[in-house]
C-alpha positions in Angstrom: 273.8 -70.3 48.4 276.1 -72.4 47.3 278.7 -71.6 44.8 277.3 -73.4 41.4 273.5 -71.4 42.7 275.3 -68.1 42.2 276.8 -69.6 39.0 273.6 -71.0 37.2 272.0 -67.2 38.0 274.8 -65.1 36.8 274.6 -67.6 34.1 271.1 -66.8 33.2 271.3 -63.6 33.5 274.6 -62.6 31.9 273.4 -64.8 28.6 270.1 -63.6 28.0 272.0 -60.2 28.3 274.4 -61.3 26.1 271.9 -62.7 23.6 269.9 -59.6 23.8 272.7 -57.4 22.7 274.0 -59.5 20.1 269.8 -60.2 18.8 270.1 -56.0 19.0 273.5 -55.4 17.3 273.1 -58.3 14.9 269.8 -56.4 13.3 272.6 -53.4 12.6 275.1 -55.7 11.4 272.3 -57.5 8.5 272.5 -54.6 6.7 276.1 -54.3 6.3 278.4 -56.0 3.7 278.5 -60.1 4.2 281.9 -59.6 4.4 281.4 -57.7 7.4 278.6 -59.4 8.7 280.8 -62.8 8.9 283.4 -61.6 11.5 280.9 -60.4 13.8 278.7 -63.4 13.9 282.0 -65.6 14.5 283.1 -63.5 17.1 279.4 -63.3 18.8 279.1 -66.9 18.4 282.4 -67.7 20.1 282.9 -65.1 22.2 280.8 -66.2 25.0 282.4 -69.4 26.1 285.2 -67.6 27.9 283.1 -65.8 30.3 281.3 -68.8 30.8 283.9 -70.7 31.2 285.8 -68.9 33.6 282.7 -69.1 35.7 281.9 -72.6 35.1 285.6 -73.7 36.8 285.1 -70.9 39.8 281.6 -72.8 40.4 283.1 -76.1 40.6 286.0 -74.8 42.8 288.9 -75.2 41.0 
């Protein structure tokens, strides 16, 4: 199995788990004050990019 296929499977599983966790936490965050919601959603919206970036570089062999 090539690196690209492993990276694709890891990305699909990882992002699915990440999405599930953020949505689950987001339900609880919705009850907070809006000033506390903003940092959560900004962080959740950006945080996924760092592991995916490393995975993409690994898959490309760099």
